[in-house]
Phi, psi and omega in degrees: 000131178252136183226134172228147183239137178233129175276117180246011177181176181299325178236002182263138179230150174234116178265132169251124184236133174234134178227155185299134175299332179297324178298319180295309183296323179298318181289326175299314181297317179299316180297319178297317179298317180296321178295325178300332180275340187243334187288147178245122177232142180299132178096353181233142174288150178306132179080002183242018179282124183300143178306324182297322178293319177300314180298320182294316183279321189238001184307306182300320179297317181296316183297320179296315182295317181293318178299316179297320181294318180292321177298317179299311183291318180290329177295316178298320178297317185294317180290329175291318179298322183266003178057049179250150179239089177295145180269346180201174178299140184282164169272119186258136176231117179199151171263353176071009184260140180293144174216121184052041174079009182227154173248131184241152173210158173246144178236121181250132183198168174256151181245163174292140179285161170284123185269139183281165169289135179257122179276089184300325183299341179269350181281134175258111184250131176257113184249127179269136174235157179194165177216162180269129179252170177298326179296324177294324178293317178300317181296320179294320178298322177296322178296318178295326175297316180299322178294333181256013184290157173239168182233136179238140183291139182231155179254068181204174178287148182290149177217170180307134180098341178285152170264122182248124172262134184208166172239149185206162169215138182242132179236131176225108184064233179271001182265139176224136172231127352288168184301321176222155176072202181234149175265135179263141179206175178200150180198154173276122180296130181087359183278346182091358178294325177252155175287158193301319183299321180287322176302314181297321181296333183269351182277144181067036176241151183243160179305135180095343179297137174233131186198169174242147178219140174277119186235131174270115180278138180294157182297331182264017181297146188296330180269111184297338179286342179249339184303127176075009184243158174267128185230155171268122183248119176270132185227149174226118179280121180276306179202157176242130179233135178263151181284147175234112183273138177289151175291144174276089182227193183298319181297320180297315180297321180296327180297340179252024171091004176273099193300322182270356178073013183289125186289328177296318177297321178300312180296323176296321179293319177297318179299315181299318180294317179296320180295323177294317178297316181295317180300315180295320180292317179296321179293320178298320179290323178294315178299321177297318178298312180295316179299317180298313183292322177295314182293322179294318181292341182230042186291348179268001181297129176285128179234155182300128181301321182296322179293319180294317179297319180295317179294320178297321179297317180297316179297317181292322178298323180294338179255022179238140179307142183303135179093353179250155176269139178293147179288159177299324180295322180292320177297314181298322180294334182274352185300315179299317178294319180297320181298315179300317180298318181293317177302311182298316181297316179296317182293322179294321176296319180292322174300317180297320180292312185290327183256012173053047175278114183260142179296133182272112183297328178296317179294324177298315180296318180294321179292321179295324178295322178296313179299314182295330184294343180276358179251159183291328180237081184301327180301321180292326179293315178301316179297320179300313179298317183293336179273339186253103181303323182293315180295320181292323178297318179298319178296315179296324178296318179297319179293320177299320176299321177299315183292322178293319178300318179292322180296317179298315181297327180287335187248354179266180176275087191258130171250148182246145176228126179271125176238168175278166178305312182296320181295329177282314187280335181227065187295339184263004180265118181278000000 
């Protein structure tokens, strides 16, 4: 076998491989002979099909299969011989025809870049820390009460927190919605379901009230005929209902899976859930911080174009409605972020290799338990992961990234900032 390598880009290589045509013909002959012993054709006894018939019926298929197999095996031999690391299957170009006793093909592919030494001591990492307090548990219990609230009709003016049922029609210039009659709707005042101007118009109103209000509709309102316009809204209040929160008692605890209704056990369960959420969010922020600093420190690193394109495609797909393909513009816009992610991922993998960071099987099991706990039948989820090597590999990679991020934070110039649970979980809420 003859091999030559051509650099056609910083990370692109073109291999030209030649192997003896006799090797190819020998394997074709062997495959034809094997088929003669196993193939079943009408009119012939098993194992008695003449080679000429086999060649006539299956020859082209066999020759294609043997050629594909030889290209695959010789390519693997060639890249090992040349000490190359392709990142994906190559693009193969060949006519498959012998010339001077040899069959030649070219394989074009990208290779992994040579990764630099990373001076972790020069990285400045900002690490957020937080803990769950009793006040956080109280707030979560209040949220759970709101989720289980009921509403009872009242004979008074509406206020924040009340559910108001109403009918309305909005007119802006010659446009009216609905075209005829009134549209029925309902909302909890102050919940954010309605924009503030409409919320205000419905506040301090009683069942049976009929009135008109000048309302400025926001620019992003769903109806383009009303968006960004001032409209006259005719309203009829149907009924006002006030919220009734359930007591946090044994019955309430049982509704959330605490069989004996013990409130201390309930609070411990709420704390455990909050701590799991907090831990996951803190780790995600730390990984993001480490990835950003690594990518920024090595932004000139050449990375395989194919890897960047694949990551950009994934990012764009995640922001495209299900069942649709992302637009080329969306994929192109994702390329800079994708490139940073690839740089960070490669460097984190290299750090793990050079500093012998081994994936912690206990952490893998713990992470799997967390994932499974979000499903109704967690045992089946665990079994699914254990049966699927690809899913388990992805989980192990995530855990390894967690460990590398923590290792970097431990060895970099790291500053810590203590935040509250709410500040971590709801960073954009002022």
